[in-house]
N, C-alpha and C positions, 0 to 999 in steps of 0.2 A: 504494500500500500504506500502511496505517496503521502507527503506531509499534508497536502491539501485535502486528500481523502480522509485522513485521520482527523483533521480539523473540522471537516464537514460532519463527520460522525459524532465527534464530541459536541459540536454546536447543537446538533439535533437532540443529543442526550441532555445537555444543559437546559435547553428550552423546555423539554418535557419534565425534567426534575423540578425546575424552579418556576414553572408556569403558575402565575398568581402569587408568587412570593414577592412581597414588597421590598425585601432586602436585596434582591437580585435585579440588576439592570444591564441589559445588553446595549452598550453604547454604539457598537458596530459589530459586524460578524467576527472581528478579531480583537475586540476590546470590551471589557466587562467591568462592572463595579459590584461589589458585594459589601453590604453594611453588616458588621458583626455587632450584635447587641441592640438594645432598645434605643431608638433615636433620642429619647428624652434624657437618657443618662449620660454622664460625662465619661463613662467607661466604654462607650461605643466608638467604633472606628470604621473607616471606609477603605476597603482595598480596591485599588485600581490595577487591573491586570490586562496586559495586551500581549498578543501572540506575535512573535517575529515570523517571518516567512517559513522558516524551517522547524517551527514548533510541531510536534513535541520532542523532536530530536535535540533541540536547543531549549534553554530555559525561557519561560515567559518573563516579561518585564513587569515587576511588581512595584507599585508606588503607594506611598501614604502622604503624598504632597497635596492632596485635595483640600479645599477650603473647610470641609467637614472636620478634618483632623487638625485644625489650627490650634486647638486647646490641648493637644497631646504634646508632651515634652519630647525633645529630640532623642533622649535616652530611651524612652518607651518605644518610640517609633523604630529605633535601631534594634531593640529586643524583638519586636514583632517581625521585622524583616529578616533577622538572623534565623529565627525559628522557621519561617516560611522557606528560606533558602535551603535549610536542611531537608525539608520535605521535598523541595524541587529536586535536589540531588538524588534522593532516594527513589524518586519516581520518574527520572529522566528517561525519555523514550516511550512513555505511556501517557494516556490521557490523565491529567492530574488536577484539573480545575475543581472538580467536586471534592477531591481529597484535600486540596488547599483550603477551600472554604470551610469544610467540616472540621479540619484541624484547628483553624482559627476560632471557630465557634466553641469547640470543646476546651480550648486552652485560653479563652478570653479572660477568665478570672486570674489565672496565673500570670498572663502577660500584662494585665492591668493592675495587679495587686499593689505595686508601688507607685501607681499613677497619681499624680497631683495635678488637677486641672490647671492649666496655664492660663492666667488672666492677662489677656493682651493689653487691657487698659492700664493695669498696674505696671506692666513692663514698659509702656510708653511714657509714663510720667516720671519726672525726676524726683529725687529726695526732697528738694526744696518745695515742690508742689504738694507733696504728701504732708508736710508740716504746716502749710499755709491754711488759714481758716477757709471754710467753704464760702464762696461768693454767692450772695442771694441775687436772683434775677430781679431787676427793677420792673415793677408793674407799670405799664403805661396807663395813664388815666383815661377812662372811657367817658366819652361825651354823649349826652342825650341828643336826639334829633333836633330839638329846639335850640340847644347850645350850638350845634354845628351850623344851623341856619343863621343864628346871630353872628357867628364868626364870618360866614360868607357874605353877610349883608354889610359888614364894615368896609370902609374904603381903605385903600393903601395910602402911603405917605404922599402921593401925588393927587389925592382926592378922587381917584378912580376906583370904581368897584372892581373886585377881583374877577378874573375870568370865570365864566359860568354862573354869574350871580342871577341871571334870568332863566336859568334852566328850570324846566318844569319838573316837579316831583313826579317821578315815573309812575309810582303807584296811584297817585291822584289822577294822573293823566289817563292811565289804563282804566281805572274805575269809571271816570267820566265818559270815556269813549264807549265802555261797555253799556253804560246807562243810556247813551245816545242811540246805540243800536237797538235797544229794547224799547225806549221811549223817546222818539225823535222830537216830540213837542217840548221837551225840557232843555232846549239848547241854551247854554249860558251865553251871556253877552260877551264876556272875555274870560280867558283862563287865568286864574290867579297864579303868580309866580311865588317862589319861596320867600321873597323879601317884601311881599305886599302886605 
């Protein structure tokens, strides 16, 4: 059998084994992702595995560099990759994806027992920021509609009204227009502006 035939057979097997499994994702016919552990826990990790052209005669490429694994320390990632590389060496020349995924699931507790979730926010702050008191966000004063109208009706330093002083209140305009459509005999003489 050629490498491509072996890959096709393993791909069919993976599709049937992991059909409906939300942990398994086929990114492409030669690239896969498998989440080990519950997504909500900090001890879960995501394996990215891709097949080179000569897989299974050569080792698959395994990565833990995905965004999902950002909270896992480099030491823990190295421990996981070392264990998976041992499994790859033991199974070289045969279909091994199922074996790798199952080994990672069975050994998740051991692999993640010394895991301390890396807090990226703390890593990015300096020591001086940690000792500084927390800054309170200043609340912007909220104005009422009538206060906003009074502000817009004021003139600027040249004695001119600000731009938009004669704009019609949209809600009032729409309601008046609606009333005109239903009762055309109630036509107002003029539409009042916001500063009238």
